[in-house]
C-alpha positions in Angstrom: -9.5 -24.0 -11.1 -8.3 -23.1 -14.6 -6.3 -19.9 -15.0 -8.2 -16.9 -16.3 -7.3 -15.8 -19.8 -6.0 -12.3 -20.3 -7.8 -9.7 -22.3 -6.0 -7.1 -24.4 -7.1 -3.5 -23.8 -6.1 -0.2 -25.4 -3.6 2.1 -23.8 -6.5 4.6 -23.1 -8.5 1.8 -21.4 -5.4 0.9 -19.4 -5.4 4.4 -17.7 -8.4 3.1 -15.6 -6.6 0.1 -14.1 -3.7 -0.5 -11.7 -0.6 -2.1 -13.3 0.6 -5.3 -11.7 3.8 -3.5 -10.8 1.8 -1.1 -8.6 -0.7 -3.6 -7.1 0.5 -5.2 -3.9 -2.7 -6.9 -3.0 -1.9 -10.1 -4.8 -4.5 -9.6 -7.5 -3.8 -11.6 -10.6 -3.4 -9.8 -14.0 -6.6 -9.7 -16.1 -5.6 -7.3 -18.8 -2.5 -6.4 -20.9 -1.5 -3.7 -23.4 1.1 -3.7 -26.2 3.0 -0.6 -27.0 6.0 0.1 -29.2 9.2 -0.8 -27.4 11.3 2.0 -26.1 14.4 -0.2 -26.0 16.7 0.7 -28.8 18.1 -2.8 -28.9 14.7 -4.1 -30.0 13.4 -1.9 -32.8 10.0 -3.0 -34.0 9.2 -5.0 -30.9 6.4 -4.3 -28.4 6.4 -3.9 -24.7 3.8 -5.8 -22.7 2.2 -4.3 -19.6 -0.1 -6.3 -17.3 -3.0 -4.8 -15.3 -5.1 -6.2 -12.5 -8.9 -5.7 -12.6 -8.5 -3.1 -9.9 -9.7 0.3 -11.0 -7.8 3.6 -10.4 -9.5 6.6 -8.9 -12.1 4.6 -7.0 -12.4 7.3 -4.4 -12.6 10.5 -6.5 -16.4 10.6 -6.1 -16.2 10.8 -2.3 -16.1 14.0 -0.4 -13.3 14.9 2.0 -9.8 13.7 2.2 -10.4 10.2 3.7 -12.3 8.2 6.3 -9.4 6.5 8.0 -5.7 6.6 8.6 -2.6 4.5 8.1 -0.1 5.3 10.9 3.5 4.7 11.8 4.2 4.5 15.6 7.5 4.1 17.4 8.1 3.2 21.0 11.4 4.0 22.9 11.1 0.5 24.5 11.2 -1.2 21.1 14.1 0.5 19.4 14.5 0.0 15.6 11.0 -1.2 15.1 8.0 0.6 13.8 4.3 -0.3 14.2 2.4 0.2 10.9 -1.3 -0.1 11.2 -4.7 1.5 10.3 -7.4 3.1 12.3 -10.7 5.1 11.8 -9.8 7.1 14.9 -7.2 9.9 15.0 -3.7 8.3 15.1 -2.8 9.9 18.4 -6.0 8.4 20.0 -4.9 5.0 18.6 -1.4 5.5 20.0 -2.8 6.3 23.5 -5.0 3.1 23.3 -2.0 0.9 22.5 0.1 2.7 25.2 -2.3 1.8 28.0 -1.4 -1.9 28.0 0.5 -3.1 31.1 2.9 -5.0 28.8 4.2 -1.8 27.2 6.7 0.0 29.5 6.6 3.3 27.5 4.0 5.0 25.3 3.8 4.9 21.6 4.7 8.0 19.5 3.0 8.9 16.2 5.8 9.3 13.7 3.7 9.6 10.6 0.1 9.4 9.5 -1.6 9.3 6.2 -5.4 10.0 5.8 -7.1 8.1 3.0 -10.1 6.0 2.1 -10.1 2.3 3.1 -7.0 2.4 5.1 -7.4 -1.3 6.0 -6.9 -2.2 2.4 -4.0 0.2 2.0 -2.5 -1.3 5.2 -2.6 -4.8 3.7 -0.8 -3.7 0.6 1.8 -1.8 2.6 2.4 -4.8 4.8 2.8 -6.9 1.7 5.4 -4.6 0.3 7.3 -4.5 3.6 7.0 -8.2 4.4 10.7 -8.8 4.3 11.1 -6.3 7.2 8.2 -7.8 9.3 9.3 -8.9 12.8 6.6 -11.5 13.2 3.9 -12.6 10.7 1.1 -12.0 13.1 2.2 -8.6 14.4 2.4 -5.2 12.8 6.0 -4.4 13.7 8.7 -3.8 11.1 12.5 -3.4 11.2 12.5 -0.6 8.7 13.6 3.0 8.8 10.9 5.7 9.0 11.7 7.3 5.7 11.3 4.0 3.8 8.0 3.3 5.6 6.8 6.8 4.7 7.8 6.4 1.1 5.9 3.1 0.8 2.8 4.4 2.5 2.7 7.5 0.2 3.2 5.3 -2.9 0.5 2.8 -2.0 -1.7 5.4 -0.4 -2.1 7.5 -3.5 -4.5 4.8 -4.8 -6.7 5.4 -1.8 -7.2 9.1 -2.2 
């Protein structure tokens, strides 16, 4: 498949799209802008910013503050690891579900939750950002501190409000 060519857009048009530096869903860039360089070492040059085809503010026309949750759970039996997932249920209900398994010696604790729209898509992006901390590629456990997990979730999550 041939690579798709990029289309130049205006800075005003760019306000509607997610810059590639903020899109962690592996979408290829489709657009770019040119703006005067702010680097004093390169007077007269232009800065290039790339954007995916993903639009910002997709959820502003919806009522309420979300339809699902991204959650962070801990478990005293699994020190140093956090489970980061998504659910359409309340996070404490999900924690209780996961705690029922006979393979889990102690219950999960909700450390943080973030209500948004399309939490599954947000979760994929969050997992992509945190991939270096992932314990196993087919599990949702990460060796990351709670504050860093919260910061990433809030940063990615703002696109899902």
